[in-house]
N, C-alpha and C positions, 0 to 999 in steps of 0.2 A: 326857477324852471314856466314861462311861459305858458298859461292854459286859455283855449279858446275863448271865446267870447260867449256866455252865460255859462259860463262850468262852476258849478261848489270850490270850491279851494282845498275842501278834501281829497280832491281830484290829483292834487299836487304830493299826498303822502302817497296814492296807490302808484304814481308815477314813478317815486324815488325808490319804495319796495320792488317794482320791474324789474326797474336799473340796476338794483345791487344783484337782486333773483339772476336776471338774465348774465351780469359779469360772469357770477361765478357759475354759470350752466354754462358758459363759456369757456373756462377753460377745461373745465371736469371732463365735459363732452369731447377733448380731442384727447386728455391727457388718462381717461381710465382706457381705451388699446392697449396705451405704452406699458400702466400700471398695470394691468392684469398679464401681461406678456411677458413683464418684467418678474412678477411671483409664479412666474413657470406655466400658469393654463393657455390653452392653444386659440386657433379662430374663431372656432364653432362657440367654445365657453363665454368668450365674448360677444358673440349674438346671444346668446341663449341668456347673459347676465342683462342685455339689455332689453332683451324682449319682457322678461321677469321684473325690470323696472317698469316700463312701460303699461305691464297687465297689473301688478301693481297700482300705479296711477288710474288707469280708469276703474279697480273695483274701488279706491278713494271717491272719487270723483261722483261714482253708484250712489256710494253710502248720503257723500254729501246733498245730489239730487233727491233719494229717499227719504232720509230722517233730517235733510240738515235746517227744514223748513224749523223745524221744534227748538236750534239754537241760536242766538243772536251770530251773525257773516263775521263780528269783528270776533269772537269768542271763540268759532272756526279759525278764521285766521291766524289767531296769536297760538292757539294748538300747531299749528301745520310749519310754526316757526324753530318751533323744539322739536319738534321731526326734524327739518331740513338740517338742526345742529346733530343731533345725533346720526343722523346721515352720513353728514362727515366723520366725525369723531370716529363712530366704528367703521367706516370703510377706512382711514387712517392705522385704526388697530388690527384689523382682522388681515390673516394670510393665506387662510384655505377656504378653499371655491363653494361650499355649503355655506359657510356662515356668510360670506358674501355673497352670496344669491342668495339668499333670506334678507340681508339690511334689501338689497337693489328690490325686494320687491315692497316690504314695508317703508323703505325709503321714502325721499323729493328726488333723488336723483335723475337728471334728465339727457340721458345721451343724445340726444338732439338737437338740444340749447334751445327749443323750439315752445310751443305752445300746449304741451301737453302736460297737465300737473295740478293738481288738488288746488293749488292756490287760485285754475284762472276763472272755473265761473265763480269763487266766492266775489273776485275780484271785477270780475266784469260785471257782475249784480251792481256793487259798490258804485261802480264807473256809470253805469244805466241810469242810479239815480243821480248822478252827478249832473246830469246833460237834459236837454229835451232837443227834440228836432233834430235839424241838420247838427247840432254842436255834437250831439251822439258818435254821428262817422268821423269827425273831426278829432274829437277825442279818442276814440278807438283806434284808430290814426295814429295819432301822440302816442299812444299806450303800447303800440306792434313797434314805430319807429324806436322810443327810447330802450326796448326791448332788443330788439336789430342791434343797437347800436351798442348795446354796451356787452350783447353778446359775443362782437367783433371784436369790441376791447379785452375781453375777457380773452377771448380765442391767440389776442397778442403774448396777453398775462402767460398764455401755456410754453413758453420759451423758456421763463423760471427756474423750472428744474435742469434748464440743458445750462445754462448759467451757475447755477448751485453747485452741478455738478463739475462745472470745469474749475472752480474755487473750490473743490476737492473735498465735497460733500457726494456720501453716495449717494450716488441712482434714486434707491429704492428711499432713502430718508426726506431726498430731495421730493420726491413723488407725495410722500405721504405729510409733506408739509400742506403741500396746496388741496388737499382733501381736508386737512385743518381748517386752513382759510376759508372752504368750503362751510365749515360746520361752522366760524365763528359768524359766516353772514348771515344765519337764522337768529343767532343773537342778538346782531345786531338791527333786523327787520322787526325782531320782536317788541323791541320799543321803539322802533316808528312807526307800528301798524296799532302799539297802544293808546297814541295822540288822535286816531281813528273816532269819530263820535259814536257815540253808541244812537245818538240820536236820529230820523229820516232829516233829508235832506229838505229844503225848499215848502217844508210842513208838509208834508204828504205821509202820513200814516196808511203804509199799504204792507199789513204783513206779507212776509212770502209762503206762498202753497203748493201744492204738487201740483203739476202738471193737470189741467182739465181744458178748456175750451180751445185750447192752440195744440192739444197733445196730437190732433193727425199731421198738422204741418210741421210740426215739430219731428215726429218721425222719420217721415221721405225727409229729411232732411240729414238726419242723423244718418239715415242708410247709403244717402249719397256721398258724408261725411266721411266714412267707413270705408267705404273703395278709396279712398283721394288718403285717407291715412295709410290705409295697408303698402300700396305703393310708397307712400313717405318713407316708413318704417321698413322698407330692401334698402336705404340709404339715406340712415340716419348719420349724422356727422360722427359720430362713431365706427359707424362701417366706412364711411367717405374717406375721412383721417386714415383707416386702415387699409380703402384701395389706393390711395395714394403711397402709402409707406412700401406696401409690396407691388405695383403698378411701376413707379417711376422712380423708386426709393429716396422718398422725398425725406429730408431731416423735420425733426419736428420742429427746427426755430423755421424752416420754411413754410411747413401746415400753417404754424400759428398766421403767420402773415398771409397765408393764404386765405383761412378762414376770418381773416380781421376785412379785408380789404373786402370780400366777398359780404362779408355779413354788413359792412357801410356803404355797398351798393343795394343790398335788401333793406338795409334801412333810409336811404334815398327814396329808393323805389317808394318806398310806403305812404309817403309824404304826398305822393301823387297821385294814389289812391283817391283820396275825399275828391279833389278838384275830375278827375273823369268819370269817379260815380254819377256826379253833380250832371254829367251832363249825356252819361249812355244808361244810367242805371248800377245799378249794384252788380244783377247778373252778370249783365254783361261785359264789366270790368274782371270780374271774377276770372269768365271764360278766356274772354278776347286778350291777357297778359298770361294764363295758365300755357295754352296751346303751345307757343313757339316757345318757352325754357322748358316743357318734354321734351318737343323735339332736339332742342341743344344738349340735353342730358342722353339721349339716343345717340346722338353724334359721338359727342366725349367719350362713350366706351369703347369705339373705334379708332379714339387718336394714335398716330403711332408717336409720337411725339408730346414730350411733356408741355409745353407749351402750348401746342393748339389744344390740349386739352383744359388745360386754365382757362383758355381764352373762351373757350365754350361753355365751361362751369360759371365765370366771373357771367356771361351772359346771363346764363340762366337765374342768376342771381337778381339780377337786375327786373326781371320781369314774374319769378317765382313766388313773390309775396306779397303784390299788390294783392290779392284775395284775401290776408288773415282780416284787416281792419273791416274792410266788407263785408265777409263772411261774418262777421262777430256783429255787426254790424244789423244785416240782415236778420241772423237770429231773433236779437233785440227788438227788433221792429214788428215780429210779424208774432207775436207775445204778447200779453196784458206784461202790467208791472207786476204785478205780486206772481205770477209766474217766473219769472227773468231768472233766480237761482238753480229754480226748478230746469228751465230749457238749458243756459248756459251747461249743468250738468248732464244733463241726457244727451246733448249734443258733442258735447265733451268724453263721453264713456264711452259711445262706438266707436269715435276716432282713435281713444287709446287701446282699447282692446282691438280693434283691426290692426294698428300701427305694432303691437305690442304679438301680433305673432308671427310679423313678419321680418325681424333683425335676426332670429336664428334662423328664417329661411337665407338670408340676403350673408348670413355667417357660416352656413353649411356649403353654400354654392361658392362664395370663396376657398375654404377650405378643399374644394373638391376640384381647385382648378380653373373654374367657372368666371372667371373675371369680371366679362363683360354683361355679363347674365342679371347679375341684380340692376345694373342703370339700364337695360335695356327694358326689364320688365316695372323699373319705376315710370321710367316713360310712358310705355305705352296704357298701362294702367292708367295713369293720370288723366291722358289723352280719351280713352270713355268715361270717365268720372264726366270731364268736363263736359263733352259732346251729351251727355246723359242730365246736366246740372242744365245744360240752357235747353234743352227740347224740355226739361219738364217746369221751367221755371221761365223763360224766355218773357210770357205775355203778363208773370203773377205783376200786382198791381201793389208794388214793393219799390219806392224807391227812396233815395238817402236824405229826403229833403222828410 
């Protein structure tokens, strides 16, 4: 895997780890509603489990930000891999709602196939240590590209249970097999991250500390990011898949193909983010690409045919994720090196908490028959976030270099 110039070799391990996690998250996000419905649960339970999953991730990230500086990030990463393993195996073995809800809260499952995970602040801090200056933005773009591409491939793998069912396997057994595979990915991650060095790269001995001089700006960014996350939580991949299943009677195989191609569009667009940010700035890149994607989502809510809806969703995918690497680079650029783990955690936590509240709301709206409401609400709130971010930071002296 090629690295940008000026990046330490250890970043390759983090990129491979991101690839594996995203692949697993990609098929789990689509299979989760199918699995829960097959167990006899309803739409509201699907949304509630998604909410509890995000809430658990938020609290885990909060713990990393508050107390993580006392432990080596490598050790925390290794602990997270075992948590991922246990999550997959327990989900495959449980059938009742309350035990599943508990595993969803304590585990690493990601219903959005995105950047809400206890892994994120730990990996971000290690990535930021692996590069300097403009190389950081390029490295984060590579990181998010790998994640989006492999999540897309994972979405395509969501058709495997259908193939196994057609071959004679029971549907629940086929679905459980995929959650076992998710758990095995955690074990693979353990052996991968065990190769990370304990010592700092580039000879920089900068022990992590809690937030200090950068606290005010991190709080401002976290508040804005939480609005965006709440909006996105209304339509995490699990709920978007549910919307496609219910609104257009889309098959599992067709849904996997849709998320594959939309994921590829998101991945490709993220490679352009550093190039655009170098010319117009990080904040402008985030806002100018995000606004039209939200408009496409609102229009898709009222599409009267599947081709029109998919075309709008594809266009949204090509634009909506350019803010991910630029957002991460912005956070890393406005804090001191010692604060990076804490800053990554404290911008992730509000996002996770805000996103945790909304899937249950989205599921309740679906259950009430208001199928367009989550899409419209998501788009409107994201537009409000973009305008607020641009107003607050358009003159901020932070650039991608």
